[in-house]
C-alpha positions in Angstrom: -84.4 -14.2 -13.4 -81.1 -15.6 -14.5 -81.1 -19.3 -15.5 -78.5 -21.8 -16.4 -79.3 -23.7 -19.7 -81.3 -26.4 -17.8 -83.9 -25.5 -15.2 -83.7 -28.9 -13.4 -81.9 -27.7 -10.3 -81.5 -30.4 -7.6 -82.6 -29.5 -4.1 -82.0 -32.3 -1.6 -84.8 -33.3 0.7 -82.6 -32.8 3.7 -82.8 -29.1 3.1 -85.9 -28.5 5.3 -87.1 -31.9 6.5 -86.5 -35.6 6.3 -87.5 -37.5 3.2 -91.3 -37.9 3.0 -93.0 -41.3 3.4 -94.5 -41.1 0.0 -94.7 -38.8 -3.0 -97.5 -37.2 -4.9 -98.1 -35.9 -8.4 -98.7 -32.1 -8.6 -99.8 -30.2 -11.7 -98.4 -26.8 -12.3 -100.6 -24.6 -14.5 -98.4 -21.7 -15.6 -97.7 -19.8 -18.9 -94.8 -21.2 -20.9 -95.1 -18.8 -23.8 -96.2 -15.2 -24.5 -96.1 -12.1 -22.4 -96.5 -13.9 -19.0 -93.8 -16.6 -19.7 -91.4 -15.0 -17.2 -94.0 -15.4 -14.4 -94.5 -19.0 -15.5 -90.7 -19.5 -15.3 -90.8 -18.2 -11.7 -93.5 -20.6 -10.8 -91.7 -23.5 -12.4 -88.4 -22.7 -10.8 -90.0 -22.7 -7.3 -92.3 -25.7 -7.8 -89.7 -27.9 -9.5 -87.1 -27.2 -6.7 -89.6 -28.0 -4.0 -90.9 -31.2 -5.8 -87.3 -32.4 -6.1 -86.7 -31.7 -2.4 -89.8 -33.7 -1.4 -89.6 -36.4 -4.2 -92.9 -35.4 -5.7 -93.6 -35.5 -9.4 -94.3 -32.2 -11.2 -96.4 -32.1 -14.3 -96.2 -28.9 -16.3 -99.4 -27.6 -18.0 -99.2 -24.6 -20.3 -101.5 -21.7 -19.5 -102.6 -19.4 -22.3 -104.8 -17.2 -20.2 -107.4 -17.2 -23.0 -111.1 -17.2 -22.1 -112.5 -20.8 -22.0 -109.0 -22.4 -21.9 -109.6 -24.0 -18.5 -111.6 -26.9 -19.8 -108.6 -28.2 -21.8 -106.3 -27.5 -18.9 -108.5 -29.6 -16.6 -108.6 -32.4 -19.1 -104.8 -32.5 -19.2 -104.5 -32.5 -15.4 -107.0 -35.3 -15.1 -105.3 -37.3 -17.8 -102.0 -36.9 -15.9 -103.6 -38.2 -12.8 -102.4 -35.4 -10.6 -103.3 -35.3 -6.9 -103.5 -31.5 -6.9 -102.9 -28.5 -9.1 -101.2 -25.2 -8.3 -100.4 -22.0 -10.2 -103.2 -20.6 -12.2 -101.9 -17.1 -13.0 -105.1 -16.1 -14.8 -108.8 -16.1 -13.9 -109.7 -17.0 -17.4 -107.9 -20.4 -17.0 -109.1 -21.0 -13.5 -112.8 -20.2 -13.9 -113.4 -23.0 -16.4 -111.0 -25.4 -14.9 -112.6 -25.6 -11.5 -115.8 -27.5 -12.3 -114.0 -30.4 -13.9 -111.3 -30.5 -11.3 -113.9 -30.6 -8.6 -115.7 -33.4 -10.3 -112.4 -35.3 -10.4 -111.7 -34.5 -6.7 -108.5 -32.6 -7.6 -107.8 -29.6 -5.3 -106.6 -26.4 -6.8 -104.4 -23.7 -5.3 -104.0 -20.4 -7.1 -100.9 -18.3 -6.5 -102.3 -15.3 -8.3 -106.1 -15.0 -8.9 -107.9 -12.6 -6.5 -111.2 -12.3 -8.4 -113.8 -12.7 -5.6 -116.5 -14.2 -7.8 -114.5 -17.4 -8.4 -114.2 -18.0 -4.7 -117.8 -17.3 -4.1 -118.8 -19.9 -6.7 -116.3 -22.4 -5.2 -117.7 -22.1 -1.7 -121.3 -22.4 -2.9 -120.5 -25.5 -4.9 -118.1 -27.0 -2.3 -115.2 -27.1 -4.7 -111.8 -27.9 -3.2 -110.3 -24.5 -4.3 -108.0 -22.5 -2.1 -106.3 -19.1 -2.6 -102.7 -18.6 -1.7 -102.8 -15.1 -3.2 -104.0 -12.7 -0.6 -107.5 -11.4 -1.2 -108.5 -7.8 -1.9 -110.3 -7.8 1.4 -107.0 -8.7 3.1 -105.3 -5.7 1.5 -108.1 -3.3 2.5 -108.1 -4.7 6.1 -104.4 -4.2 6.5 -104.4 -0.7 5.0 -107.2 0.4 7.3 -105.3 -1.0 10.4 -102.1 0.8 9.3 -103.8 4.1 8.6 -105.6 4.1 11.9 -102.6 3.0 13.9 -99.9 5.0 12.2 -101.6 8.2 11.1 -104.0 9.2 14.0 -104.5 12.9 14.3 -102.9 13.7 10.9 -104.7 15.4 8.0 -105.1 12.4 5.6 -106.1 12.5 2.0 -107.4 9.6 -0.1 -106.8 9.8 -3.9 -107.0 7.4 -6.8 -106.1 7.2 -10.4 -109.6 6.6 -11.7 -108.9 3.0 -12.8 -111.3 0.2 -11.6 -108.5 -1.2 -9.4 -107.4 2.2 -7.9 -111.0 3.5 -7.4 -112.3 0.3 -5.8 -109.3 0.1 -3.4 -109.8 3.7 -2.2 -113.6 3.4 -2.0 -113.2 0.2 0.1 -111.2 2.2 2.7 -113.6 5.1 3.4 -116.4 3.5 5.3 -114.2 1.4 7.7 -111.9 4.4 8.2 -114.8 6.6 9.2 -116.2 3.9 11.4 -112.9 4.0 13.3 -112.9 7.8 13.6 -110.7 8.8 10.6 -112.3 11.0 7.9 -110.3 12.2 4.9 -109.7 15.9 4.6 -109.4 15.6 0.8 -110.6 13.2 -1.8 -109.7 13.4 -5.4 -109.1 11.4 -8.6 -106.0 12.2 -10.6 -105.1 11.5 -14.2 -102.6 8.7 -14.4 -99.6 8.4 -16.8 -98.6 12.1 -16.7 -95.0 13.4 -16.7 -95.7 15.6 -13.7 -98.4 16.0 -11.0 -97.6 19.5 -9.6 -101.2 20.7 -9.7 -102.2 17.6 -7.7 -99.6 18.1 -5.0 -100.6 21.8 -4.8 -104.2 20.9 -4.3 -103.2 18.5 -1.5 -101.3 21.3 0.2 -104.2 23.7 -0.2 -106.5 21.2 1.5 -104.1 20.9 4.4 -103.2 17.3 3.8 -100.0 16.1 5.3 -100.4 12.4 4.6 -101.9 10.8 1.5 -102.9 7.2 0.6 -102.9 6.7 -3.1 -104.8 4.1 -5.1 -102.6 4.0 -8.1 -99.6 2.4 -9.7 -96.0 2.8 -8.7 -95.0 5.1 -11.6 -97.6 7.7 -10.7 -96.8 7.5 -7.0 -93.1 8.0 -7.7 -94.0 11.2 -9.7 -96.3 12.5 -7.0 -93.6 12.0 -4.3 -91.0 13.6 -6.5 -93.2 16.7 -7.3 -94.2 17.2 -3.6 -90.5 17.3 -2.7 -89.7 19.7 -5.6 -92.5 22.0 -4.4 -91.2 21.8 -0.8 -94.5 20.2 0.3 -94.1 18.0 3.4 -96.2 15.0 2.4 -96.0 11.4 3.6 -97.0 9.1 0.8 -98.4 5.6 1.0 -99.6 3.1 -1.7 -101.0 -0.4 -1.8 -99.9 -3.7 -3.3 -99.5 -2.1 -6.7 -96.2 -0.6 -5.4 -94.4 -3.9 -5.9 -93.5 -3.1 -9.5 -90.5 -2.1 -11.5 -88.7 1.1 -10.2 -89.1 3.1 -13.4 -89.2 5.4 -15.2 -89.0 7.7 -12.1 -87.1 6.1 -9.2 -89.2 5.9 -6.0 -87.9 8.2 -3.3 -86.8 6.9 0.0 -89.4 7.0 2.8 -92.4 6.3 0.5 -94.6 3.7 2.2 -96.5 0.7 0.9 -98.8 -1.9 2.3 -97.7 -4.9 0.4 -96.3 -8.4 0.7 -92.7 -8.7 1.8 -89.8 -9.7 -0.3 -90.0 -13.4 0.7 -86.4 -14.0 -0.1 -85.5 -11.8 2.9 -87.5 -13.8 5.4 -85.6 -16.0 7.9 -87.7 -19.0 6.8 -86.5 -18.7 3.2 -82.7 -18.2 3.8 -81.6 -21.8 3.2 -83.7 -22.2 0.0 -82.8 -18.7 -1.3 -79.1 -19.6 -0.9 -79.7 -22.8 -2.9 -81.4 -20.9 -5.7 -78.7 -18.2 -5.9 -76.0 -20.9 -5.9 -77.7 -22.1 -9.1 -77.9 -18.6 -10.6 -81.6 -18.2 -10.0 -82.9 -15.1 -8.3 -86.0 -16.3 -6.3 -88.2 -13.3 -7.1 -91.9 -13.0 -8.0 -93.8 -16.3 -7.7 -90.7 -18.5 -7.1 -90.9 -18.9 -3.4 -94.8 -18.9 -3.2 -94.7 -21.8 -5.7 -92.1 -23.6 -3.6 -94.3 -23.1 -0.6 -97.4 -24.4 -2.4 -95.6 -27.7 -3.1 -94.4 -27.8 0.6 -97.9 -27.3 1.8 -99.5 -29.9 -0.4 -96.9 -32.5 0.4 -97.5 -32.0 4.1 -101.3 -32.0 3.7 -101.2 -35.2 1.7 -99.2 -36.9 4.5 -101.9 -35.8 7.0 -104.8 -36.8 4.9 -105.1 -40.4 6.1 -108.2 -41.7 4.4 -109.9 -38.4 3.9 -109.9 -36.5 0.5 -106.9 -34.2 0.0 -109.2 -31.2 -0.4 -110.6 -31.8 3.1 -107.1 -32.3 4.6 -106.0 -29.0 3.1 -108.6 -27.2 5.1 -107.2 -28.6 8.3 -103.5 -28.3 7.7 -101.1 -25.7 8.9 -97.5 -25.9 7.5 -94.4 -23.8 8.1 -93.1 -23.0 4.7 -90.4 -20.9 3.1 -92.8 -17.9 3.1 -94.0 -18.5 6.6 -97.0 -20.4 8.0 -99.7 -21.4 5.6 -103.2 -22.4 6.5 -106.7 -21.6 5.3 -109.8 -20.2 7.0 -113.4 -21.3 6.5 -113.6 -19.2 3.3 -110.6 -21.0 1.8 -108.5 -17.8 2.1 -105.1 -17.5 3.9 -105.6 -17.6 7.6 -102.8 -15.1 8.2 -102.8 -11.7 6.4 -99.4 -11.5 4.6 -99.6 -7.8 4.0 -97.2 -5.5 5.9 -96.4 -1.9 6.1 -93.0 -1.4 4.4 -90.8 1.6 3.6 -88.8 2.1 0.4 -85.2 2.6 1.5 -81.9 2.0 -0.2 -83.5 0.5 -3.3 -85.8 -2.0 -1.5 -88.9 -2.2 0.6 -87.9 -2.7 4.2 -89.4 -2.6 7.6 -90.0 1.1 8.5 -87.3 2.6 10.8 -90.1 4.0 13.0 -93.6 2.7 13.4 
């Protein structure tokens, strides 16, 4: 992201709606130092712009992502008398924050943490915790729907890179795919981080696979797609949400597919806000627009709360935001699955030309 010397960019409240009847105090828990500081900057840029547009107060709380750090974070949020808290890049911060925040009746919305155990605990203990980051189940569900609808009758392979993330993703696909009549013709685990994957693509060809879903990172998938082309092997390649990463060291080839979240800056609902950001030399990437949407959502929920706790109002609220409609189901997960099938073309993930 490119910033001017000061981050306090003014967004007028007339941008999306009339001035609110009242304002609230929102805590943003995000890294301000260390290796994740850039992600914290993205969150701050979005949340600050939205809070200025809605005349809400934003309180910044530094997130170290260290185990056990959530207790002190919760204390800071309570001392600041926030009405709600957003952000929480790391599960280490969130896990130990939630009990204290729940006791203080402070709702929490994570933009990042997908760890299922945290949500399971929150539901059992009736904590006002909601997840704006799509769950792993949402990713699996969308991938299964896409594979069944887009690749019927093809010889499909399922491979993974042997990491916990890659293996669990691919394992989660097999049973629901088989229940819907799709059985992989080839299953394999490859060694990640290699300069070439020629032996892998040859094994795929020998197995008769024409389409492959890969549970791995973008760098490996780029190499697999490159080597298949070099070997003149016709192979349609698809990855998951891990595909939304830097396009290096090997550029991703056009036509590679991914089931991932869209580039929110390209959505019609985000155009006015995106233009404002870019006018102020801020590229609204990463967590910028989700953080903006979180503030929009909370402000709207607070205005609909009447005399009920904000945490209860959140469960009943649906808001049109810069990243589309946001509401939560009975499990405090996003009601609408944000994952989409996208195709890499001309240096960006876009809607596939043919579906």
